[in-house]
N, C-alpha and C positions, 0 to 999 in steps of 0.2 A: 365376823366370828367364824372360825373354821368349822366345817361340817365333817364329823367322822362318818365314813361309810358304814353301812350295816354289816354285821358280822356274816361272813359267807356260810351257807348251809354246809354241814358236814355229815358223813356217814361214820358211825362207830360200830366196830365189831369186837366182840369179846372172844378172846382166845382160850378162855378157861372152860373146859369141858364139864359136863354135868357128871355126877358120880354114877358108877357102874353102868357105863354104856355097853351095848351090845357091839360086837365087832363090825357087823354090817352097817348099823346106823352110825357108828363112829367113822368108819371109812367113807360113807356117803356124806357125812357132815364135813369131814376134812376135805373131800373132793369139792363139795360145794363151796366151802370157804376159800379154797385155793383158787378155784375158777373165778369167784367173785373178786378176790383180791388181785388176780392177774388182770382182769378187765379194768378194775379200778386203777391199778398202776399205770396201765396203758392210756386210759382216757382221762382219769381225774387226778393223775400225778400223786399216787399214794406210795408208801414204802413197800418194798417187795416182801415176799413171803420168807426169804432167808433172813432178811433184816429183822422181821418180827420174831423169828425163831431164836435169834441171838439174845434176845431180851431176857431178863430175869423171870423166873417163874412167878406166877401170881397174876392177879387181874391187872392188865395193862392195856387201856383203851387205845386203839389206833384211830387217829383222826384223818379222814380223807376230806380234803377241801376241794370243792368243785370251783373252777374258775380258770382263767387263762393266765399266762405269765404276766400280763399287764395288770390284772386285778391283784396279783400277789403283792405289788408295791403299795397298794392301798389298804392292806390289812391293818387292823388296830394293834396297838402295842401289846395287849393282853393275849393275843393269839400266837401260839407257837406250834411248830411241827415236831413230829416224833424224832427223838434223837437217834443218830445212827450208832453203829457199834464202835466206830472210831472215836466217839466222844464229841463230834461236831453236832450241834443242836439246831441247825436251821432256824434260829430265832430272828424274827423280824426286827430291824433296828428301831428302837424307840428311845425315849428319855431314860428308861431303866436299863436298857441294854446297850448303852454306849452310843446311841444315835443322837442326832441333833433334834431339837424342837422344830416344829413346823414353821415357826416365825423366823428362824435363822436362814431358811431358804430364800426368803424374800429380800434379805440384806446381802446376799452374795453378789459381789461386784457393784453394789450401790453404796456410795459414800454419803452418809447422813449429814445434812447441812448443819453447821454450827454458827449461831448468831452471837455477835458481840453487841451487847445492849447495855444501857444505863438504866438501872433500876432506882426509881424514886418512890419512897414509901410515903404514907400519909402523914408521918411525922417530920418529913423534910430531909430524911437521911438519903444520901445518894451513894451509889456503889456501882462499879463496872464489873460485869460478870459475863461469862460465856455459857450459853445454854444451847443444847441441841434441840432438834425439832420435836423429838418425842417428849422430852422433859417440858417443853413449852406447851404442847398440846395437853399433857397431863395436869400441869399446874393451872392452866387457864380454862380448862374444860372446853376447848374449841376443837373443831374438826380440821382435817388437813386443807380442805378447800377454803376455810376461812383465813388461814395464814397466808394464802396466795395474794390477798388484797394488800397486805402490809410487807410482803417479802421484798427486801431491797434488791435481791438478785433478779427480780421480775419487773424492773422499773419500766421496761419498754411496753409492757402489756397492761400495767396497772397504774398509769400515770394520771388518770382522771381522779379528782377528789372523791372520797367516799367516806361514809360513816355507818359502820355495820354494828347493829345492836344484837348481842347474843345473851344467853341466860346469865352468864357470870362475867362478861367482859364487853367492852366496847372497842372496836377497831377503828383507828383513825388513819386516814391516808390523805394528806394535804400536800402532796408534791414531795418536797424534801423532808417533811415532817411525817414520820410513820411511827405510830405508838399503839400499844395495847393497854387500855385502862381497865383495871380491876378494882374491886372495893377497897383494897388496902394498899395497892401499889400500881405503878405504871412502868411498863417496859418500853424504852425509847430506842428505836433503830436509827441509824445515821446520826448519832448524837454529835458528831464533829462537824456537821453541816451547819450552814447559817441558820436555817429554820429550826434545827434542833437546839442550838445554843439560845435562840430567841425564845423558844418554848420554855427552856429550863429557867431562864431569867424571868419570864412571866409567871411561871408556876410557883417557884419557891416563896416569893413574898405572900402569895395567897395561902400557903401552908403554915406561915408563922403566926401562931395565935396571938403574939404580942402586938404585931402590926395589924392583923386582920380582925382581932377580937373574937377568935374561935371560928370554926367552920360553919358557915350558914347553909351550906349545900353538901350533899354527899361527895366523897372524894372523886369519883368518876365524872361527876358533873363539873367539878372544879377543873379537872383535867381537859374536858371538852371546851370549857370556856376559855381556859388559858391558851389552848391550841388555836381557837378561833381569834382571840385577841392578838396573839403573836402574828398569825398569818395576815389578818386585815391591817394591822398597824404596819406590817412590812409593805403591803400594797399601797397604803396611804403615803408612806414615806417615799416610795419610788415615784408616786404621782407628784408629790410636792417637789421632788428634784427634777422631774421632767417638765412640769408646766411652765416655769420661768424660762427655760431654754427654748421651748417650742414657741412661746409668745415672742421672745426676742427674735427668733428666726422669722416669724410671720411678719414682724415689723420691718425687717431688713429686706426681705425678698419682696417682689421679684426685681427690685432695682439693682441689687448687687448679685450678679450671677457669677460666682466664683467656684472653683472646684472644692475648696474647704467648706464653704457654706452649704453646698449641695451634699457633700458627704455627711456633714453634721445633720442635715435634715433627714437623710436616709437612715442614719443610725437612731434618731429620735423616733422616726416613724416605726422602725423595727421594735424599739423598746415599748412603744405604745401598743403595738399589735400584741406583743407577748403579754403585757400587763392586762390588756383587755380580755384576752382569751382565758387567762388564769382567773381573773376576777369573775368573768362570766361563768366559768365552770364551778367555782365555789358558790356563786349565787344560785345556780341551778340545783346544786346539791342541797343547799338550805331550803330552797323552795320545794323540792320533792320531799324533804323531811318534814316540813310543816304541813304539806298536803296529806301525809299519811299519819293519822292519829294513832294507829296501832303501834308504830315505831316509838312514838313519844311515850305511850303507856308502858311499853316494854323498858324504856329507860327508867321510868318512875318506880316500877316494881322490882328493880334489881335489888337484891339483899332483903326482900321482904316476903312474907308468906302470903303472896297474892298471886292470882291467876287471872287470865283474860279468857272469857268464853268465846268460842269461835263463832257461834251464830250471831249473837248480839253485840260482841265486843264490850260487854259489861265487865267492870272490875270487881272481883270478889276477893276479899282478904279475911283471914282467920280472925284478925283483931280489927275492930271498927276504927281504932285510932290510926292504924297503918293505912287504911283506906282513905281516911280524911287527909292524912299527910301526903299520900300519893296523888290525890286529886289536886291539892294545893301546889305540889311540885309540878304537876302537869301544866298548870297555868303559868307558873314561873318559867318553865322550860320553853313554852311557846312564846312568851314575851322576850325571853333571852334570845331565842333564835330569830324572832322578828327584828330585834334591835340590830343584831349583826347582819341580818339580810339587808336592812335599810343602809347600813354603812357600806356593805359590799356592793350594793346596787349604786349607791352614790359614787363610789370609787370607779365602778365599771362604766357608769354614764359619763363621768368626767373624762375618763380615758377615751371613750368613743367619740366625744365631741372634739377633743384635741386631735384625735386621729382623723376625723372628718375635715377639720381645718387644715391639717397637713396635706390631706389628699387634694383639697381644693387648691391649696398653694402649689401643689405639683401640677395640677391641671393649668393654673395660671402661668406657671413657668413654661410648661409645654407650649401653651399659646404664644407666649412671648418669644420663645425660641423659634417657633414656626414662622412668626412674622419677620424675625431677623433673617432666617434662612430665605424667606421670600424676597426680602430686599437684596440680599446677596445674589439671589438668582437673577433678579431684574438687572442689576449692574452688570453681572456676567453676560447677560443676553445683549445688553447695549454694547459692551465691548466686543462681543463677537460680531455684531452687525457692523460696527466701525472698522474692525479688522477685515471684514469681507469687502467693504467698499475700498479701503485702501489696497487691498490685494488686487482689486479690478484695475485700479490706477497703476499698480506695479506691473500688471500684465501688459498694459500699453507701453510703459517704459521698457519693458523687456523686449517688446516687438521692435522698438526703435533701437535697441541696443545690439541687434544683429549686424554683423559686418556686411550688409548688403546695400547696395546703392538704391536710394528712394528719391533722390534728386531734391529732397526737402532740406538736406544739409547745405545746399547752395544758397538758401534764403536765410537772412539774419533773423527775421521775425518768426521763423518756424519753431525755434526752441521756446520762445515765450508763449506762442500760441498753443503748443502742445502741452506745456506745463500748466497753463491756466485752464485748458480744457480738462486735464486729468483731475485737478483740484475741484473744478466746478462739478464735474460728473460724479466724483466721490461724495461730495456734500449733498447733491440732489438725490443720489441713491440712498444715502443714509437716511434722510428725512422721508423719503418714500417708504422705506422699510419700517421706520418708526411709526408712521401713520398707519401702516398695515397691521402692525402688531397691536396698536391701540384700539383699532377698529375691531380686531378679533379678541380683545380683552386678555391678551397675553401679558401685556405690560400694565 
């Protein structure tokens, strides 16, 4: 609420002289008045004496307003200055003087957001409409900070599930499902998403009196239950699709280590992590709601002449029947939330178990790959030892390959003796190196 500043203090001087004044007293009075007005015009920004003399004869109060130029912009709309002789009247801009209202200054340069929502009424009628933020706040009785929890443009900072209970509305944020439930209608954001379509498909049959036999709960509670049903059923459906695929992968691995199977395992694990985190967040939201009886009572008294005392949290209603109905609904809401909490916890637990099995399989695959890499390293080491021994024999052959006389070429048996010695030495060196590596537990 805007605060109007207090009216500034003013000095008023009457220019009408008293009847039959003496010449001395009149001159002194005019001199005193002129000196006061001159000082006022210099210090307090008042009209000059000549401007006052130009005015019509008769009582015309002159208003001197004390204040700086900065305070002049904060004058109220009813305060005006004395008009000059040229017809300009120094009027402060206001709503009656051609100025703007104070609320328009806040909207300068700011584009008010417009939401495209689907409105579902309690009789099952669906309509698509566009509503700006101000109309939404006015029709739902919410505050601007409440809208932030369901604003689709702020999905990066309000991605966690939430259920906020206000005096005339319930705000639901379940990921892709964002809605504002009121006693006679619900506004659905992101209605073209998968979660929004599933919510509408779950809500409409509950609003049909022919199929449901009439509403057994208030409309806003029907909306909350339909939202929880659509969200948990979606989690259960995703779990039913993931479970057979993960079990088949666990049966195949780790005997078949191919790139396709490992990629499928990675994608399944990623889907399980996402499902487990979302189900866990929804479970925590329901658990926090059940642990706060004040919020459940606020849901029950929506649309009734009931209040909750702050000290004792007792429920006081103007009509005893409404208090009895509210207490019965409180038990029903607790049972309803506990039911969906158990389903959500079951889904979350199954996803966590499958994720643990996938992680154990990844550990087994890592061990299997490590053992295979160890075998490859052993073979590589043996080949390197054999190559070293053969290289030593090649060194001897290279020495004899020099075109220098060693007088061994004159003997026939020298070739066979040298060849046998090279082979025998290479084999002996290989086994010696192998025994050394085994003793050091390298192989």
